[in-house]
N, C-alpha and C positions, 0 to 999 in steps of 0.2 A: 362279247356284248353283255352276256349275262353276268359275267364276273364284274365288269365295270359297273353294272346297275347295283349289284350287291355291295360293292365298295362305296358307291354313292349313298345308298341307304344307310350303311353303317356310319358313314361320316355325318349324315344328317341326324341320325339317331344320337350320335355322340354329342353333336352340337345342341340338340334339344335337351339332353340330360344335363349338359353343362349349363345351359341357360336356366334350366329348372333349379339347379343347385345354387346358382348365383342369386336368383330371385329369392330362394328360400333363405340364403345367408343374409341378404339385406333385410328381410322381414324379421329374422331372428335377432339381428342387431337392434332393430327398432323396438322390438318387444323387450329386449334386455334393458334398454334405456328407460322404457316405461316402468318395468319391474323395479328398477333402481329408484325411480321417483316414488313408487308405491311403498317400498320399504323405508325410504327416507321420511315419508309422511308419517310413518309409525315410529319414527326416531330409531329405526334399526339401521345400524351401519354394517357393511359387509364388503367383501370383494365384489367385483362386477358379476352380476348374475350370468349364468351360462344357460342359453335357451336352445331348445330343439323342437322343431315342428314335426309332428308325426304325419304319416300318410305320404304316398307317392303315386302319381307326380304331384308336386306342389302347385304348379300353374293351373291345373284343372280345379283345385280347391279354391284358388283365387277367383277364377271365373264363376264358380258356383257360389262364392261368398260364404263357404262353410268349411271348417277345418276339423279334422278328427280329434287332434289333441295338441296341446302346447305344454311342454315341460320346462319348468324354470328351476335351476339348481343354484342355491345360494350357499356359499361356504364362509365359515368363520364370521357368522353374524353375531351381533350383540345388541341388546336393547335395554333401556332403563326400566326398573321396577322399584318403586319406593326408594328413590334416590340411590339405588345400587345398580350394578351392571350384571345382567344375566347373559351368559354365553350360550349360543346355539351353534355348535361346530358344523352342523349339517341341517339344511332346510330344503326340502324338495316339494315343489308345487306343480300339480298337473291340472290344467284346464281342459275340459272335454266338451265336444260339440260346440265349438266356438263359431259365432257368426260375425262377419264383417264384410260389408259391401266393398266392391272395387273402388268406388268413389271415396269411401272412407279411408282406404289405404293410400289413395293418391293424395288426398287433401289433408289427412290427419284429423279431419273433423267428422264427427259422427259417432255411432255407438259400436263398440266391440264388446260382445257379451258371450259369456260361457254358461252353458246349461248347468254345469256343475264344476266345482273346484275341490280337489283333494290335496291336503298338505300333510307332510310328515317331517317332524323336526326332532332333533336330539338336544336335550338340555344337559349341560355338564353337571356332574354331581357336586363340584365345588360351588357352583352357582346356587344350587339348592341349599347346601349346608350353611352358606353364609346367612340365611334367614332363620336358622335355628339358634335360639338364644341360649346356647350352652357351649362353652369353650371345648375345643378338642373333638368336636363331632366329625366323624368320617362316614360317608355313605359309599356303598359299593354293591355291585351285583353279586349275589350268592345263589348259585344253582337256579337262576331265573327269577329270584326274588330280591327285594331291596333290603340289604342288610345295613345295620348301623352299629357303630362302636363309639364309645365315649368314656373318658375317665370321670369317675364320680367319687364323692366322699360319703361313705356310709358308716354310721356308728363309729366315727373317728378313724376310719381306715380308708385307704385309697383302693378302688377296684376299677377294672375295665369292664364296662357293661356292654352286652351285645343284645341284639334283637332283630326282628324282622318287621318291616313296615307293610301296611295295607294301603293301597292306592285306590281312590275312587274318583269318578267324574260325575258331577251333577248335571242337571238339565241346562244350565247356563254355560257349560264347558269349563267349569272351575275344577281344578284338580286338588284333592286333599290327600295328605299323607298322615296316617295315624299309626302310632305304636301302642300296642296293647300289652305285650308280654316281653319284658326285659329281664335278663338274667345275668349273673356274674358268678364266676367260679369262686367258691370260698365264702360267699355271703351267708351268714347264719339264716336258717329257715325259721325266722320269727316274725310275728305280725308287723313289728315296727319296720324291719328291713323291707318286707314286701310292700308296705305302705309307701316307703321312701322311693322304691323302684317304680311304683305306680305314679307317683308324683313326677318323676323324671320322664316317664312315658308321655304324660300329658304335656309336659313342658316342651318336648321336642316334636310334638305333633303340630303340623302347620298346613296352611294353604300353600301349595307349590307355586312359586313365583313364575309368572309367564308374561313376557312382553306382549304388547298388542300385535297380533299376527296380521300379515297382509291379507287383503281381499276379504276382510271380515270372517276369516276362518274361525270355526268354533270347534274346540276339542271334543272328541267323542270317545277316545280310548287312549290309554297310556300303558306302555310296556317297559320292562326293565331290561336294559342291555348293558354289556360290559363298559361301554363308553359313556353311558348316561341314560336318562329317562327319554324314551321315544314317545312323542305324542302324535296321534293321528287326528286330523281335523278336516271338516268339510264345510262347504257353503253351496248354496243353490242360486241360480240365476244371477251371476256376478258380472258387473261391468268391469272390464279389464283395463279401460283407458280413462278411469275417473280421477286418477291422481293429478 
């Protein structure tokens, strides 16, 4: 009798877990569709977003109308900036403390809102380099810093110039890249050569091109990674179904 009861409880528990996962999967697909509309609204194209809802069990979150977290992964994204295409090989968005009533989920009408949204995206170096008005520019990570190399003509000779960039983020979330010290092996240490190198440094300093990010995310930090520039962005009190 006891064994039969335990078996029944295990079966019921398994069915509840299955129902929970089925419901979570349906919700994740719906959110993926909405996320696709949100990125399309920003003219960002990508593969279908991959969505996961944090917290278990899912059904108790549905009844409560509050969700711990929703993570949206977007791969191979690209968006327009100044009539050019900027590639974002990776874009991860996490919405936390999300509220959505059961009636909203049923009808698709109503407010789905996150207390905060954090985003992390990687911008390919070739996408950044195309905005630098100097042929042959190459950007790459060097010991955790952003290195640059480019061929230049100095005093009638060809040299390969190298340098390290400085990245800053202003209050509006705009990322700037500035080069202050360029050098090249074999360049004469004379004022004219140093002046020419300073001119090149100013010429290749730019505002880093960023497409309009989903959910009004504003960049707060930028890091140098081997695969590109990683930008971290945040937003507060964000409607997730406004697209």
